[in-house]
C-alpha positions as CSV (number, residue, x, y, z in Angstrom):
1,X,36.7,-4.8,-25.5
2,X,34.8,-4.2,-22.2
3,X,31.1,-3.5,-22.9
4,X,28.8,-2.2,-20.1
5,X,25.0,-2.3,-20.7
6,X,22.4,-0.6,-18.5
7,X,19.4,-2.8,-18.8
8,X,16.0,-3.7,-17.5
9,X,13.1,-5.7,-18.8
10,X,12.4,-7.7,-21.8
11,X,13.9,-5.2,-24.3
12,X,17.2,-5.0,-22.4
13,X,17.4,-8.8,-22.2
14,X,16.6,-9.3,-25.7
15,X,19.1,-6.6,-26.9
16,X,22.0,-8.2,-24.7
17,X,21.1,-11.6,-26.2
18,X,21.5,-10.1,-29.7
19,X,24.8,-8.3,-28.6
20,X,26.2,-11.7,-27.6
21,X,25.0,-13.3,-30.8
22,X,26.7,-10.4,-32.7
23,X,29.9,-10.8,-30.8
24,X,30.1,-14.6,-31.3
25,X,29.0,-14.7,-34.9
26,X,32.4,-14.8,-36.2
27,X,33.6,-18.6,-36.7
28,X,37.0,-17.7,-34.9
29,X,35.4,-15.6,-32.2
30,X,37.1,-15.7,-28.9
31,X,34.6,-15.2,-26.1
32,X,37.4,-14.4,-23.7
33,X,38.3,-11.3,-25.7
34,X,35.2,-9.4,-24.8
35,X,33.7,-8.7,-21.4
36,X,30.0,-7.9,-21.2
37,X,28.7,-6.4,-17.9
38,X,24.9,-5.8,-17.6
39,X,24.0,-3.5,-14.7
40,X,20.4,-4.6,-14.0
41,X,17.4,-2.6,-12.6
42,X,16.1,-3.7,-9.3
43,X,13.6,-1.1,-8.9
44,X,11.0,-3.7,-10.0
45,X,11.8,-6.0,-7.1
46,X,8.9,-7.0,-5.0
47,X,8.2,-9.5,-2.1
48,X,5.5,-12.1,-2.9
49,X,4.3,-14.9,-0.7
50,X,7.5,-14.2,1.5
51,X,9.8,-14.5,-1.4
52,X,12.0,-11.9,-3.0
53,X,11.3,-11.6,-6.7
54,X,13.6,-9.7,-9.0
55,X,11.9,-9.5,-12.3
56,X,14.3,-7.7,-14.5
57,X,17.4,-9.6,-13.2
58,X,15.6,-12.9,-13.8
59,X,14.4,-11.8,-17.2
60,X,18.1,-11.2,-18.2
61,X,19.4,-14.4,-16.6
62,X,16.6,-16.6,-18.1
63,X,17.0,-15.0,-21.7
64,X,20.7,-15.4,-21.8
65,X,20.6,-18.8,-20.3
66,X,18.1,-20.1,-22.7
67,X,15.3,-20.7,-20.3
68,X,12.9,-17.8,-21.3
69,X,9.4,-18.1,-22.4
70,X,10.2,-16.2,-25.7
71,X,6.5,-15.8,-26.6
72,X,5.8,-13.6,-23.7
73,X,9.4,-12.4,-23.1
74,X,9.4,-13.2,-19.3
75,X,9.1,-16.3,-17.1
76,X,10.2,-19.7,-17.8
77,X,9.8,-21.8,-20.9
78,X,7.4,-24.7,-20.5
79,X,6.1,-23.3,-17.3
80,X,3.4,-24.9,-15.1
81,X,1.3,-23.0,-12.3
82,X,0.5,-25.6,-9.8
83,X,1.9,-23.9,-6.8
84,X,0.2,-20.5,-7.6
85,X,-3.1,-22.5,-8.1
86,X,-2.7,-24.1,-4.6
87,X,-2.0,-20.7,-3.1
88,X,-5.2,-19.4,-4.7
89,X,-7.2,-22.3,-3.1
90,X,-5.9,-21.1,0.2
91,X,-6.9,-17.5,-0.6
92,X,-3.3,-16.3,-0.6
93,X,-2.9,-12.9,-2.2
94,X,-2.0,-11.4,-4.6
95,X,-3.1,-13.5,-7.5
96,X,-2.6,-10.7,-10.1
97,X,1.1,-11.5,-10.3
98,X,1.5,-14.9,-11.9
99,X,4.6,-17.1,-10.7
100,X,5.2,-20.4,-12.3
101,X,6.6,-23.4,-10.6
102,X,10.0,-23.3,-12.1
103,X,10.1,-19.5,-11.4
104,X,9.2,-20.3,-7.8
105,X,12.4,-22.2,-7.4
106,X,14.6,-19.2,-8.4
107,X,12.8,-17.0,-5.9
108,X,13.0,-19.6,-3.1
109,X,16.9,-20.1,-3.8
110,X,17.3,-16.4,-3.8
111,X,15.3,-15.8,-0.7
112,X,17.1,-18.6,1.2
113,X,20.6,-17.0,0.3
114,X,19.5,-13.5,1.3
115,X,18.0,-14.9,4.5
116,X,21.6,-16.3,5.4
117,X,22.8,-12.7,5.0
118,X,24.3,-13.0,1.5
119,X,23.8,-9.6,-0.4
120,X,21.9,-9.5,-3.6
121,X,25.1,-9.2,-5.7
122,X,26.4,-12.4,-4.5
123,X,23.2,-14.2,-4.6
124,X,22.8,-13.1,-8.3
125,X,26.3,-14.3,-9.0
126,X,25.2,-17.8,-7.6
127,X,22.0,-17.8,-9.7
128,X,23.7,-16.7,-12.9
129,X,26.4,-19.6,-12.6
130,X,23.4,-22.0,-12.9
131,X,22.5,-20.3,-16.3
132,X,26.1,-20.3,-17.8
133,X,26.5,-16.6,-18.0
134,X,30.1,-16.5,-16.8
135,X,30.8,-19.0,-19.6
136,X,29.4,-16.6,-22.1
137,X,31.7,-13.7,-20.7
138,X,28.8,-12.0,-19.0
139,X,28.5,-10.5,-15.5
140,X,25.0,-9.5,-14.3
141,X,25.3,-6.8,-11.6
142,X,22.4,-5.6,-9.6
143,X,22.4,-1.8,-9.5
144,X,22.5,-1.9,-5.7
145,X,22.5,-4.5,-2.8
146,X,19.9,-2.3,-0.9
147,X,16.2,-2.5,-1.3
148,X,14.9,0.1,-3.8
149,X,11.2,-0.4,-4.9
150,X,9.5,1.7,-7.6
151,X,6.1,3.0,-6.5
152,X,3.5,4.8,-8.4
153,X,1.2,7.4,-7.0
154,X,-2.3,7.2,-8.5
155,X,-5.7,8.7,-7.8
156,X,-8.8,6.4,-8.2
157,X,-11.9,5.5,-6.3
158,X,-9.9,5.0,-3.2
159,X,-8.4,8.4,-3.4
160,X,-4.7,9.5,-3.9
161,X,-2.4,6.7,-2.9
162,X,0.9,4.9,-3.8
163,X,0.9,1.4,-5.1
164,X,3.9,-0.9,-6.0
165,X,5.1,-0.4,-9.5
166,X,4.2,-4.0,-10.4
167,X,0.6,-3.6,-9.2
168,X,0.2,-0.6,-11.5
169,X,2.0,-2.3,-14.4
170,X,0.7,-5.8,-14.2
171,X,-2.6,-5.7,-12.3
172,X,-3.8,-2.4,-13.9
173,X,-1.9,-2.4,-17.0
174,X,-0.8,1.1,-16.5
175,X,-4.3,2.2,-17.3
176,X,-4.6,4.5,-14.3
177,X,-2.7,7.6,-15.0
178,X,0.4,7.8,-12.8
179,X,0.6,11.1,-10.9
180,X,4.2,10.4,-9.7
181,X,6.9,7.7,-10.0
182,X,8.8,7.3,-6.8
183,X,11.9,5.1,-6.1
184,X,11.4,4.2,-2.4
185,X,14.6,3.6,-0.5
186,X,16.9,5.2,-3.1
187,X,18.2,7.8,-0.6
188,X,19.7,4.9,1.2
189,X,21.2,3.1,-1.8
190,X,24.8,2.5,-2.6
191,X,26.0,1.4,-6.1
192,X,26.5,-2.5,-6.1
193,X,29.9,-4.0,-6.0
194,X,31.6,-3.4,-9.3
195,X,28.9,-1.2,-10.8
196,X,30.7,2.2,-10.9
197,X,33.9,0.4,-12.0
198,X,32.2,-1.3,-14.8
199,X,31.0,2.1,-16.1
200,X,34.3,4.0,-15.6
201,X,36.6,1.3,-17.0
202,X,34.4,0.4,-20.0
203,X,35.4,0.8,-23.6
204,X,31.8,1.2,-24.7
205,X,28.6,1.9,-22.6
206,X,25.3,1.0,-24.2
207,X,21.8,1.8,-23.3
208,X,19.4,-0.9,-24.7
209,X,15.9,-0.1,-25.6
210,X,14.7,-0.5,-22.1
211,X,12.1,1.7,-20.4
212,X,13.8,5.1,-20.1
213,X,11.8,5.9,-16.8
214,X,11.3,2.7,-14.7
215,X,14.5,0.7,-16.0
216,X,17.2,2.7,-17.2
217,X,16.0,5.9,-15.3
218,X,15.9,4.0,-11.9
219,X,19.5,2.7,-12.4
220,X,20.7,6.2,-13.1
221,X,19.1,7.4,-9.9
222,X,21.3,5.1,-7.8
223,X,23.9,7.7,-6.2
224,X,27.0,7.9,-8.3
225,X,25.8,5.9,-11.3
226,X,24.8,8.9,-13.4
227,X,28.0,10.7,-12.4
228,X,30.0,7.6,-13.5
229,X,28.3,7.5,-16.9
230,X,28.8,11.2,-17.4
231,X,32.6,11.0,-16.5
232,X,33.4,7.7,-18.3
233,X,35.8,8.2,-21.3
234,X,33.9,5.5,-23.1
235,X,31.3,6.5,-25.8
236,X,27.8,6.2,-24.6
237,X,25.5,4.9,-27.2
238,X,21.7,4.4,-26.7
239,X,19.0,2.6,-28.7
240,X,15.6,4.3,-28.8
241,X,12.8,2.1,-27.1
242,X,10.2,3.7,-29.5
243,X,9.4,2.9,-33.0
244,X,7.2,5.6,-34.7
245,X,6.8,7.5,-31.5
246,X,5.3,4.4,-29.8
247,X,6.8,1.6,-27.3
248,X,6.9,-1.7,-29.1
249,X,5.6,-3.3,-25.9
250,X,4.8,-2.4,-22.4
251,X,3.6,1.1,-21.3
252,X,6.7,3.4,-21.7
253,X,4.3,6.0,-22.9
254,X,2.4,6.1,-19.6
255,X,5.7,6.3,-17.7
256,X,7.0,9.2,-20.0
257,X,3.6,11.0,-19.5
258,X,4.0,10.7,-15.6
259,X,7.3,12.7,-15.8
260,X,6.0,15.2,-18.5
261,X,8.0,13.9,-21.3
262,X,6.7,13.4,-24.9
263,X,6.8,9.9,-26.3
264,X,9.3,10.5,-29.1
265,X,12.8,9.4,-29.7
266,X,14.0,13.0,-29.5
267,X,12.4,13.5,-26.0
268,X,13.8,10.3,-24.7
269,X,17.3,11.2,-25.8
270,X,16.8,14.5,-23.9
271,X,16.6,12.5,-20.8
272,X,20.3,11.4,-21.3
273,X,21.5,14.7,-22.9
274,X,24.3,15.2,-20.2
275,X,26.1,12.1,-21.3
276,X,24.7,10.5,-24.5
277,X,27.1,10.5,-27.6
278,X,25.3,8.3,-30.0
279,X,21.6,7.5,-30.5
280,X,20.3,4.8,-32.7
281,X,16.6,5.5,-33.8
282,X,14.1,3.7,-35.9
283,X,13.8,4.8,-39.5
284,X,10.4,6.0,-38.7
285,X,11.8,8.5,-36.2
286,X,14.8,9.7,-38.2
287,X,13.4,13.1,-39.3
288,X,13.6,15.2,-36.2
289,X,15.5,18.3,-35.0
290,X,18.4,16.4,-33.5
291,X,21.2,18.3,-31.6
292,X,24.3,18.9,-33.6
293,X,26.5,17.4,-31.0
294,X,24.6,13.9,-30.9
295,X,25.5,11.3,-33.4
296,X,22.2,9.9,-34.7
297,X,22.0,6.9,-36.9
298,X,18.7,5.2,-38.1
299,X,17.7,1.7,-39.1
300,X,14.7,-0.6,-38.3
301,X,14.6,-1.3,-34.5
302,X,12.1,-4.1,-34.3
303,X,13.7,-7.0,-32.4
304,X,11.6,-9.7,-34.2
305,X,14.1,-12.4,-33.5
306,X,17.7,-13.1,-32.3
307,X,19.1,-12.2,-35.7
308,X,17.3,-9.0,-35.8
309,X,18.5,-8.1,-32.3
310,X,22.0,-9.0,-33.2
311,X,21.9,-6.5,-36.2
312,X,20.6,-3.8,-34.0
313,X,23.2,-4.4,-31.3
314,X,25.9,-4.6,-34.0
315,X,24.8,-1.2,-35.4
316,X,24.9,0.3,-31.8
317,X,28.4,-1.1,-31.4
318,X,29.5,0.1,-34.8
319,X,28.4,3.6,-33.8
320,X,30.4,3.4,-30.5
321,X,33.4,2.2,-32.4
322,X,33.0,5.1,-34.9
323,X,32.8,7.6,-32.0
324,X,35.9,6.1,-30.5
325,X,37.7,6.8,-33.8
326,X,36.6,10.3,-34.0
327,X,37.8,10.9,-30.5
328,X,41.1,9.4,-31.3
329,X,41.7,11.5,-34.4
330,X,40.4,14.7,-32.7
């Protein structure tokens, strides 16, 4: 089976880790029998202290490689912050984005390889080898090799202006209302190597419970990607990022408000209505006026640990297989 997941952030990384746990749970499971491709959001990318930082790619890489700080969901386990402290002593900015010493090594290695002319897709392949993703049957593909950065238009004491998404998300905790969310550079972007093929040739396409606006939405904005999802023969099954109409973590509600969409599982499904076949929602959100064409299943969606995430991923995969069977018998 070839499974392609469009993922971003902590929710996406934990879902994919659960998916692998589900796939490998059988004593006689053959990891070579299933290919998992993760198309990662790079709209969160930012240059800090002269280094290229790819938060969503790194979160997936660290989570699947066993190096993540599970308590916070991002960054490295057992991290120290000596380098950032020294930078602060020099007055180097910004200090609102915390980079740990082990994390710095990733960004230094990435920036060196990019500086040598290697595209981000190849750089990511090199970094993933250090974390053992190929041995798990996983490919992590950046959505594009071109620079795309998500910016947020806000209005505050300094007037109406655009700031990097990370400043809005991390520094301001999305407390300033977003007037607009813009993917800067998207008009020049081209889908990364293997991205369109991974969608078109998949047996199953999964949308993990990632932010629908600034994670999955940004990936779908890359020219050709949404068309590929719309045209794939594989069933497309999504997992709602909301529980009881609220995000479990992060500020998805603020992002949805910025594009005029209600914070409900029904409204989020509407963002994918041109291609979504199946939708997994929390039991708290099951009672809604779901469109007849959409296969909706409900179950608890809190990814409290790896086992819970594995059960959720398994339910999403079961729904996809069910939809495959329906198509075959139609």
